[in-house]
Backbone as CSV, one residue per row, in Angstrom:
resi,resn,N_x,N_y,N_z,CA_x,CA_y,CA_z,C_x,C_y,C_z
1,MET,11.261,-3.093,7.482,10.476,-1.827,7.675,9.416,-2.194,7.914
2,GLU,8.594,-1.390,8.762,7.261,-1.211,9.120,6.036,-0.278,8.957
3,PHE,4.760,-0.396,7.776,4.287,1.262,7.730,3.440,1.078,8.853
4,ASP,3.817,2.473,9.707,2.735,2.796,11.048,1.226,3.275,10.469
5,ARG,1.452,4.266,9.340,0.499,5.267,8.869,0.651,5.344,7.478
6,VAL,-0.268,5.266,6.795,-0.258,5.394,5.216,-1.664,6.244,5.195
7,GLN,-0.951,7.527,4.131,-2.374,8.051,4.044,-2.742,8.122,2.089
8,ILE,-3.650,8.388,1.882,-3.844,7.624,0.283,-5.028,8.844,-0.399
9,PRO,-5.260,9.492,-1.085,-6.060,10.818,-1.739,-7.471,9.607,-1.929
10,ALA,-8.560,10.284,-2.052,-9.858,9.788,-1.760,-10.843,10.922,-2.538
11,VAL,-11.486,10.796,-3.444,-12.841,11.626,-3.699,-13.787,11.835,-2.695
12,ASP,-14.213,10.376,-2.022,-15.129,10.595,-1.212,-14.663,9.717,0.074
13,PRO,-13.395,10.760,1.056,-13.142,9.731,2.037,-14.180,9.196,2.653
14,PRO,-15.121,9.532,3.051,-16.036,8.687,4.640,-16.218,7.506,3.540
15,THR,-16.974,7.787,2.785,-17.496,6.660,1.570,-16.448,5.237,1.718
16,LEU,-14.902,6.077,0.916,-13.849,4.866,0.743,-13.983,4.031,1.916
17,ALA,-13.616,4.862,3.045,-13.383,4.454,4.744,-14.489,3.276,4.955
18,GLU,-15.269,3.699,4.798,-16.492,2.684,5.023,-16.657,1.710,4.439
19,TRP,-16.017,1.731,3.071,-15.875,0.294,2.056,-14.462,-0.632,2.788
20,TYR,-13.735,-0.075,3.022,-12.522,-0.738,3.657,-12.740,-1.299,4.967
21,GLY,-13.325,-0.781,5.885,-13.828,-0.812,7.094,-14.779,-2.271,7.012
22,ASP,-15.788,-2.138,6.573,-16.584,-3.182,6.016,-16.036,-4.606,5.119
23,LEU,-14.977,-3.849,4.522,-14.259,-5.071,3.644,-12.956,-5.989,4.881
24,PHE,-12.558,-5.192,5.736,-11.567,-5.845,6.266,-12.376,-5.699,7.568
25,GLY,-13.752,-5.627,8.175,-14.139,-5.672,9.620,-13.726,-5.034,10.710
26,VAL,-13.541,-3.861,10.216,-12.968,-2.578,11.115,-13.419,-1.359,11.490
27,ASP,-13.994,-0.461,12.248,-14.584,0.531,12.553,-13.628,1.608,11.626
28,THR,-14.338,2.598,11.363,-13.485,4.098,10.740,-13.682,5.012,12.102
29,GLU,-13.065,5.730,11.918,-12.739,7.038,12.821,-12.341,8.102,11.802
30,GLU,-12.690,9.117,12.993,-12.081,10.188,12.516,-10.874,10.962,13.254
31,THR,-9.952,11.235,12.717,-8.667,12.416,13.451,-8.426,13.568,13.173
32,VAL,-7.817,14.796,13.187,-7.335,15.499,12.929,-5.585,15.565,12.835
33,ASP,-5.631,15.969,11.679,-4.189,16.198,11.403,-2.888,17.613,11.640
34,SER,-1.733,17.569,11.229,-1.036,18.691,11.592,-1.399,19.937,10.918
35,THR,-2.816,19.842,9.703,-2.763,21.150,9.246,-4.382,21.592,9.766
36,ALA,-4.303,20.902,10.836,-6.047,20.990,11.348,-7.121,20.584,10.631
37,SER,-6.779,19.832,9.390,-7.702,18.877,8.337,-8.228,17.393,8.870
38,THR,-9.854,17.549,9.211,-10.000,15.827,9.011,-9.717,14.751,8.205
39,LEU,-9.457,14.356,8.546,-9.491,12.694,8.093,-9.905,11.423,8.755
40,THR,-10.664,10.686,8.140,-11.083,9.663,8.054,-10.307,8.286,8.259
41,GLN,-10.300,7.640,9.064,-9.088,6.236,9.313,-9.724,5.054,9.731
42,ILE,-8.880,4.186,9.160,-9.017,2.990,9.857,-7.746,2.445,10.422
43,GLN,-8.355,0.906,11.380,-6.639,0.455,11.599,-6.987,-0.715,10.894
44,LEU,-5.529,-0.817,10.529,-5.318,-2.451,9.621,-4.359,-3.053,10.220
45,GLY,-4.216,-4.023,10.999,-3.304,-4.554,11.706,-2.448,-3.300,12.494
46,GLU,-1.089,-3.639,11.865,0.064,-2.809,12.636,-0.082,-0.929,11.812
47,THR,-0.883,-0.949,10.470,-1.200,0.019,9.736,-2.207,0.753,10.031
48,THR,-2.309,2.319,10.453,-3.374,3.184,9.966,-3.549,3.680,8.821
49,LEU,-4.253,3.507,8.055,-5.044,3.594,6.649,-5.804,5.065,6.909
50,GLN,-5.337,6.360,6.201,-5.811,7.340,6.737,-6.297,8.273,4.923
51,PHE,-7.145,8.444,4.750,-7.785,9.183,3.180,-8.080,10.262,3.385
52,VAL,-7.664,10.886,2.793,-7.259,12.620,2.836,-7.926,12.859,1.315
53,SER,-9.467,14.280,1.243,-9.918,14.582,0.496,-9.587,15.185,-0.751
54,VAL,-9.393,14.732,-1.892,-8.711,15.536,-3.231,-10.120,15.533,-4.014
55,GLU,-9.973,16.515,-5.164,-11.166,16.484,-6.238,-10.621,15.848,-7.578
56,ALA,-9.608,15.217,-7.735,-9.584,14.047,-8.490,-7.969,13.342,-8.322
57,ALA,-7.639,11.884,-8.742,-6.206,11.488,-8.194,-5.937,10.436,-8.963
58,PRO,-5.400,10.024,-9.656,-4.623,8.711,-10.497,-4.257,7.343,-9.426
59,PRO,-5.053,6.262,-10.150,-5.126,5.271,-9.189,-3.969,4.796,-7.991
60,ALA,-3.919,4.665,-7.078,-2.945,4.349,-6.332,-3.060,2.727,-6.252
61,HIS,-1.766,2.105,-5.817,-1.532,0.763,-5.459,-1.082,0.508,-3.957
62,LEU,-1.772,-0.637,-3.568,-1.689,-0.735,-2.265,-1.488,-2.282,-1.568
63,ALA,-1.053,-2.741,-1.093,-0.859,-4.369,-0.843,-0.957,-4.535,0.683
64,PHE,-1.563,-5.518,0.909,-1.980,-5.906,2.026,-1.487,-7.506,2.552
65,ARG,-0.663,-7.943,3.799,-0.560,-8.858,4.676,-2.122,-9.834,4.878
66,LEU,-2.137,-10.561,4.088,-2.915,-11.396,4.699,-2.631,-12.635,5.346
67,LEU,-3.064,-12.929,6.733,-2.495,-13.817,6.924,-3.714,-15.388,6.941
68,ALA,-4.217,-15.243,6.147,-5.274,-16.023,5.688,-4.560,-17.389,5.341
69,THR,-5.512,-18.615,4.602,-4.908,-19.445,3.414,-5.521,-18.970,1.929
70,VAL,-4.835,-19.052,1.809,-5.159,-18.062,-0.160,-6.600,-18.864,-0.165
71,GLU,-7.083,-19.999,-0.257,-8.499,-20.319,-0.696,-9.311,-19.354,0.722
72,ALA,-8.862,-19.196,1.414,-9.882,-18.357,2.197,-10.029,-17.062,1.784
73,ALA,-8.935,-16.648,1.622,-8.561,-15.031,1.245,-9.350,-14.461,-0.082
74,VAL,-9.589,-15.949,-0.918,-10.102,-15.559,-2.233,-11.503,-15.750,-2.197
75,ASP,-11.978,-16.744,-1.462,-13.507,-16.779,-1.031,-14.129,-15.476,-0.383
76,TRP,-12.837,-15.047,0.456,-13.537,-13.640,1.245,-13.860,-12.511,0.541
77,LEU,-12.512,-12.251,-0.295,-12.594,-11.450,-1.540,-13.485,-10.930,-2.325
78,ALA,-13.855,-12.457,-2.948,-14.800,-12.573,-4.028,-16.307,-12.324,-3.877
79,ASP,-16.707,-12.142,-2.329,-17.507,-12.048,-1.837,-17.859,-10.448,-1.540
80,ARG,-16.692,-9.643,-1.393,-16.793,-8.446,-1.140,-16.122,-6.806,-1.671
81,ALA,-15.593,-7.542,-2.871,-14.879,-6.883,-3.763,-14.875,-7.243,-5.247
82,THR,-14.556,-6.136,-6.181,-14.049,-6.591,-7.502,-12.955,-7.121,-7.790
83,MET,-12.672,-8.779,-7.913,-11.692,-9.226,-8.319,-10.540,-8.574,-9.671
84,LEU,-9.566,-8.828,-9.696,-8.683,-8.085,-10.824,-8.203,-9.809,-11.242
85,PRO,-8.656,-10.364,-12.115,-7.785,-11.920,-12.556,-6.539,-11.204,-13.023
86,VAL,-5.584,-12.393,-12.829,-4.141,-12.371,-13.429,-4.359,-13.653,-14.360
87,GLU,-4.330,-13.063,-16.110,-4.149,-14.088,-17.077,-5.212,-15.258,-16.871
88,ASP,-6.640,-14.707,-16.493,-7.383,-15.687,-16.176,-7.406,-16.132,-14.997
89,GLN,-6.479,-16.356,-14.031,-6.433,-17.006,-12.457,-7.002,-16.209,-11.848
90,GLN,-7.005,-16.790,-10.539,-7.603,-15.608,-9.101,-6.717,-15.279,-8.234
91,TYR,-5.373,-16.017,-8.927,-4.411,-15.500,-7.973,-2.665,-16.007,-8.559
92,ARG,-1.723,-15.395,-7.849,-0.299,-15.686,-8.615,0.536,-16.062,-7.832
93,TRP,1.454,-16.616,-8.034,2.900,-16.997,-6.625,3.908,-16.556,-7.616
94,PHE,4.308,-15.790,-6.763,5.733,-15.194,-6.874,6.878,-15.491,-6.379
95,ASP,7.582,-16.196,-6.774,8.667,-16.894,-6.128,9.405,-16.125,-5.278
96,PHE,10.242,-14.989,-5.876,10.803,-13.920,-5.457,10.388,-13.249,-3.862
97,LEU,9.167,-13.489,-3.739,8.518,-12.816,-2.282,8.031,-14.123,-1.734
98,ASP,8.413,-15.237,-2.207,7.886,-16.552,-1.417,6.123,-16.069,-0.730
99,ALA,5.473,-15.476,-1.866,3.951,-15.299,-1.369,3.371,-15.633,-2.911
100,THR,1.694,-15.538,-2.650,0.707,-16.091,-3.434,0.372,-14.322,-3.162
101,ALA,-0.207,-13.565,-4.719,-1.020,-12.887,-4.925,-2.312,-12.755,-5.083
102,ILE,-3.174,-11.830,-4.819,-4.740,-11.879,-4.851,-4.925,-10.330,-5.113
103,TYR,-5.273,-9.875,-6.679,-5.807,-8.628,-6.756,-7.149,-8.156,-6.866
104,PHE,-7.632,-7.067,-6.163,-9.129,-6.739,-6.619,-8.692,-5.481,-6.166
105,GLU,-9.908,-4.580,-6.472,-9.789,-2.963,-6.520,-10.920,-2.198,-5.823
106,ASP,-10.974,-1.429,-5.254,-11.385,-0.386,-4.442,-12.584,0.569,-5.175
107,PRO,-13.758,1.206,-4.343,-14.376,1.742,-5.528,-14.312,3.116,-6.108
108,GLU,-13.121,3.606,-5.837,-12.372,4.705,-6.595,-11.703,4.141,-7.659
109,GLY,-11.158,2.857,-7.705,-10.198,2.424,-8.946,-9.238,2.028,-8.048
110,ASN,-8.614,2.304,-7.150,-7.668,1.695,-6.637,-7.045,0.087,-6.847
111,VAL,-5.834,-0.083,-7.255,-5.338,-1.905,-7.267,-4.616,-2.048,-6.161
112,LEU,-5.481,-2.827,-5.727,-5.128,-3.693,-4.346,-4.481,-4.868,-4.165
113,GLU,-3.613,-5.230,-3.747,-3.122,-6.875,-3.797,-3.313,-7.208,-2.181
114,GLY,-3.948,-8.406,-2.395,-3.537,-9.325,-1.093,-2.687,-10.319,-1.023
115,LEU,-1.644,-10.361,-0.031,-0.191,-10.752,-0.260,-0.449,-12.086,0.666
116,CYS,-0.334,-13.328,0.508,-0.140,-14.475,1.560,1.088,-15.026,1.483
117,TYR,1.934,-14.592,2.569,3.304,-14.916,2.491,3.676,-16.148,3.317
118,LYS,4.502,-17.252,2.472,4.647,-18.506,2.654,5.634,-18.781,4.026
119,GLY,5.310,-19.082,5.238,5.898,-19.337,6.386,5.009,-18.358,7.277
120,ASP,4.024,-17.666,7.015,3.213,-16.856,7.680,2.368,-18.275,8.339
121,SER,1.724,-17.646,9.749,0.446,-18.279,10.773,-0.533,-18.140,9.891
122,ARG,-1.384,-19.102,9.322,-2.873,-18.940,8.530,-3.880,-18.895,9.869
123,ARG,-5.149,-17.954,9.245,-6.494,-18.439,10.007,-7.514,-18.038,8.633
124,SER,-8.028,-19.491,8.597,-8.946,-19.952,7.373,-9.994,-19.371,8.195
125,VAL,-10.788,-18.944,9.502,-12.188,-18.990,9.866,-12.485,-17.592,9.425
126,ASP,-11.585,-16.733,9.922,-12.554,-15.161,9.619,-11.098,-14.517,8.963
127,PRO,-11.029,-14.406,7.902,-9.927,-13.855,6.960,-9.918,-12.480,7.296
128,ARG,-11.231,-11.576,7.492,-10.861,-10.322,8.339,-10.210,-10.060,9.400
129,ALA,-9.851,-11.146,10.176,-9.371,-10.985,11.357,-7.588,-11.270,10.925
130,ALA,-7.637,-10.987,9.804,-6.100,-11.417,9.615,-5.234,-10.542,8.168
131,VAL,-5.922,-9.268,8.626,-5.040,-8.454,8.250,-4.010,-7.873,9.104
132,ASP,-2.848,-7.939,8.647,-1.650,-7.620,9.350,-1.034,-6.622,9.113
133,GLY,-1.715,-5.782,8.093,-0.968,-4.184,7.884,-0.812,-3.856,6.551
134,VAL,-0.098,-3.000,5.962,-0.022,-2.544,4.391,1.461,-3.036,4.285
135,THR,1.662,-3.996,3.276,2.939,-4.038,3.020,3.767,-3.618,1.902
136,GLU,3.173,-3.009,1.113,3.321,-2.450,-0.449,2.928,-1.251,-0.641
137,VAL,3.706,0.030,-0.867,3.087,1.128,-1.225,3.541,1.654,-2.663
138,GLY,3.101,2.194,-3.547,3.131,2.494,-4.772,3.960,4.092,-5.016
139,LEU,4.867,4.058,-5.324,5.568,5.285,-5.475,5.840,5.610,-7.092
140,PRO,4.834,5.989,-7.716,5.096,6.483,-9.318,6.489,7.658,-9.469
141,ALA,6.930,7.440,-10.474,8.325,8.614,-10.322,7.880,8.910,-12.254
142,HIS,8.251,9.810,-12.574,8.843,10.550,-13.789,10.436,9.783,-13.922
143,GLU,11.370,10.182,-12.804,12.717,9.631,-12.977,12.589,8.279,-11.698
144,PRO,12.187,6.998,-11.579,12.194,6.357,-10.662,13.617,6.106,-9.901
145,LEU,14.720,6.392,-10.701,16.331,6.035,-10.164,16.317,7.041,-9.452
146,THR,16.103,8.057,-10.017,16.076,9.828,-8.868,15.281,9.168,-7.540
147,LEU,14.069,9.136,-7.445,13.276,8.916,-6.371,14.107,7.732,-5.638
148,VAL,14.273,6.938,-5.857,15.482,5.748,-5.295,16.524,6.315,-4.363
149,GLU,17.221,7.137,-5.510,18.128,7.934,-4.714,17.829,8.665,-3.396
150,TRP,16.335,9.097,-3.613,16.071,10.246,-2.726,16.164,9.672,-1.556
151,LEU,15.283,8.028,-1.887,14.906,7.706,-0.711,15.943,7.007,0.159
152,GLN,17.090,6.602,-0.153,18.066,6.366,0.252,19.076,7.611,0.602
153,GLU,18.891,8.621,0.218,19.950,9.027,0.776,19.461,10.429,1.749
154,ALA,18.366,10.878,1.713,17.579,11.607,2.606,16.902,11.163,3.416
155,VAL,16.239,9.999,2.719,15.312,9.469,4.259,16.192,8.278,4.847
156,GLY,17.182,7.588,4.269,17.538,6.781,4.686,16.883,5.536,4.823
157,LEU,16.178,5.237,3.759,15.835,3.122,3.255,16.822,3.006,2.406
158,SER,16.997,1.489,2.660,17.444,0.717,1.887,16.604,-0.011,0.709
159,ALA,17.375,-0.225,-0.522,16.823,-0.676,-1.901,16.584,-2.125,-1.267
160,TRP,15.893,-3.225,-1.576,15.881,-4.374,-1.660,15.881,-4.845,-3.280
161,GLY,16.951,-5.625,-3.267,17.189,-6.253,-4.538,18.068,-4.900,-5.873
162,ASN,17.622,-5.568,-7.018,18.558,-4.392,-7.732,17.363,-3.503,-8.596
163,PRO,17.558,-2.477,-8.114,16.790,-0.853,-8.616,16.925,-0.549,-9.928
164,SER,16.087,-0.473,-10.863,15.948,-0.130,-12.512,15.220,0.834,-12.605
165,ASP,15.337,1.441,-13.823,14.594,2.468,-14.358,13.023,1.941,-14.270
166,THR,12.807,1.163,-14.475,11.308,0.318,-14.571,10.644,-0.311,-13.394
167,PHE,11.408,-0.560,-12.512,11.189,-1.358,-11.091,12.001,-0.896,-10.212
168,ALA,11.522,-1.159,-9.072,12.602,-0.771,-7.695,11.470,-1.397,-6.467
169,TRP,12.259,-2.035,-5.470,11.618,-2.099,-4.270,12.666,-0.920,-3.128
170,VAL,11.996,-0.413,-2.397,12.833,0.516,-1.294,12.325,0.055,0.174
171,GLY,12.553,-0.643,0.790,12.316,-1.437,2.255,12.934,-3.051,2.034
172,ASP,11.686,-3.801,2.694,12.334,-5.164,2.996,11.174,-6.446,2.341
173,ARG,11.156,-7.266,2.924,9.963,-8.720,2.643,9.114,-8.031,3.353
174,HIS,9.306,-7.328,4.802,8.141,-7.056,5.508,7.290,-5.703,5.091
175,ALA,7.719,-4.796,4.427,7.082,-3.165,3.953,8.187,-3.273,2.811
176,ARG,7.485,-2.291,1.895,8.116,-1.909,1.048,7.371,-0.756,-0.038
177,PHE,8.236,0.270,-0.439,7.799,1.083,-1.403,8.105,0.395,-2.382
178,VAL,6.954,0.405,-3.855,7.100,-0.308,-5.002,6.957,1.037,-5.711
179,VAL,8.980,1.374,-6.439,8.907,2.458,-7.078,8.653,2.279,-8.828
180,VAL,7.792,2.833,-9.409,7.304,2.683,-10.707,7.504,3.464,-11.758
181,PRO,7.615,3.783,-13.047,7.412,5.160,-13.727,6.035,5.481,-13.936
182,ALA,6.089,6.798,-14.017,4.319,7.361,-14.260,4.246,7.125,-15.516
183,ALA,2.949,6.666,-15.402,2.297,6.078,-16.925,2.531,4.658,-17.085
184,ARG,3.348,4.099,-15.784,3.516,2.285,-16.445,1.688,1.858,-15.895
185,ASP,1.398,0.903,-16.180,0.426,0.239,-16.394,0.521,-0.345,-14.891
186,TRP,-0.985,-0.271,-13.520,-0.712,-1.219,-12.698,-0.984,-2.508,-12.490
187,SER,-0.204,-3.657,-12.339,-0.446,-4.797,-12.974,-1.251,-5.184,-12.317
188,PRO,-2.686,-5.769,-12.157,-2.665,-6.503,-13.669,-3.678,-5.745,-14.391
189,THR,-3.537,-4.524,-14.137,-4.654,-3.543,-15.150,-4.058,-3.065,-16.173
190,ASP,-5.093,-2.095,-16.957,-4.410,-1.049,-17.661,-4.759,0.108,-17.064
191,ARG,-4.754,0.377,-15.832,-4.955,1.944,-15.490,-3.406,2.206,-14.802
192,GLN,-3.237,3.317,-15.467,-1.885,3.839,-15.674,-1.426,4.741,-13.979
193,ALA,-0.147,4.051,-13.851,0.367,4.799,-12.377,0.300,6.235,-12.733
194,GLY,0.238,7.400,-11.714,0.193,8.624,-11.699,0.770,9.122,-10.092
195,LEU,1.049,10.511,-10.287,1.363,11.215,-9.114,0.491,11.572,-8.402
196,GLY,0.287,11.067,-7.405,-0.735,11.763,-6.153,-0.535,12.319,-5.267
197,PRO,-1.111,12.776,-4.033,-0.392,13.220,-2.899,-0.434,11.720,-2.443
198,LEU,0.684,11.544,-1.171,0.677,10.818,-0.737,1.864,10.808,0.557
199,SER,1.362,10.256,1.783,2.319,10.302,3.084,2.292,9.329,3.727
200,ALA,3.404,8.793,4.093,3.551,7.568,5.217,4.191,7.574,6.272
201,THR,4.231,7.134,7.204,5.105,7.352,8.714,6.084,5.619,8.222
202,VAL,7.080,5.154,8.266,7.809,4.154,8.607,8.085,4.138,9.885
203,VAL,8.492,2.456,10.572,9.078,2.642,11.299,10.564,1.509,10.629
204,ASP,11.641,2.503,10.878,12.945,1.539,10.261,13.951,2.138,11.396
205,PRO,14.766,1.373,12.311,15.875,1.985,13.260,16.707,2.507,12.353
206,SER,17.017,2.054,10.925,18.415,2.122,10.451,18.339,3.461,9.559
207,ALA,16.895,3.992,9.410,16.741,5.333,8.760,16.713,6.642,9.685
208,ARG,16.793,7.774,8.925,16.724,9.140,9.566,15.523,9.468,10.033
209,PRO,15.463,9.928,10.990,14.043,9.838,11.905,13.737,11.426,11.726
210,GLY,12.779,11.486,11.349,11.955,13.054,10.755,10.643,12.927,9.978
211,ARG,10.571,14.196,9.701,9.980,14.284,8.250,10.621,14.864,7.094
212,HIS,10.524,13.791,5.805,11.213,14.387,4.890,9.985,14.783,3.449
213,SER,9.903,15.148,3.053,9.178,15.825,1.876,9.844,16.015,0.378
214,HIS,9.407,15.567,-0.080,9.922,15.460,-1.701,10.260,16.609,-2.506
215,PRO,11.309,17.210,-2.751,11.558,18.535,-3.179,10.416,18.821,-4.671
216,THR,10.296,17.879,-5.239,9.726,18.219,-6.650,8.201,17.124,-6.747
217,VAL,7.974,16.006,-5.815,6.945,15.388,-6.291,6.085,15.224,-4.807
218,PRO,4.604,14.947,-5.339,3.942,15.473,-3.854,4.116,14.108,-2.774
219,TYR,5.257,13.866,-2.359,5.584,12.524,-1.227,6.213,13.253,-0.002
220,GLU,5.567,12.631,0.736,5.960,12.846,1.967,6.175,11.263,3.080
221,ILE,7.587,11.157,3.665,7.909,10.048,4.355,7.958,10.618,5.728
222,VAL,7.584,9.887,6.864,8.045,10.148,7.908,8.334,8.746,8.225
223,VAL,9.466,9.132,9.364,10.659,7.890,10.273,10.551,7.495,11.541
224,ALA,9.875,6.955,12.211,10.044,7.232,13.528,10.612,6.196,13.916
225,HIS,11.360,5.499,14.879,12.251,4.852,15.409,11.091,4.128,16.775
226,GLU,10.851,2.925,16.805,10.624,2.575,17.673,11.234,2.041,19.279
């Protein structure tokens, strides 16, 4: 699976987009969506990240695939963002992902993660040029397994691993939705996950093409086939 487009809520979309643009060394631009609303967006590797205006929203969770070395990524992020240590450490290794996670936040309090996967090529000179796209998108739910069932049956995506009512991945190692209970803390913070408007376009040849809107929560998944 691949995230072609991810849209998250923002209280101040232009300012937040500019922060991401400065962080990742890319330009911001404006686009018009299907409702004729103007959106600010940036291009991060294979993913277009869009920001939609809201009055307030709970913290979102996004993870980005970084092709830099862990040391270069930490040095780069520490100079440009507020880091979120894990048990007083700058990063954490996850065996089940074969990846090292580095946590940080944006100015609106969204919990972000940089993932350096084992086996990826590394670029240590300029980590900003090494962002390969979004690799995780958080989807909180009051009934996580019910949301997983909708993603599988209505959207045609596949669960990765063993879904539970406390945590589930839908997608694969390259890109996935992280389904967690609403009101759970986004690791490694005490910020509670909540339901905010979110739209994503995924590329997955095995899923059902088209636009899928969840009947009760503000999530929209668009499936494209390349």
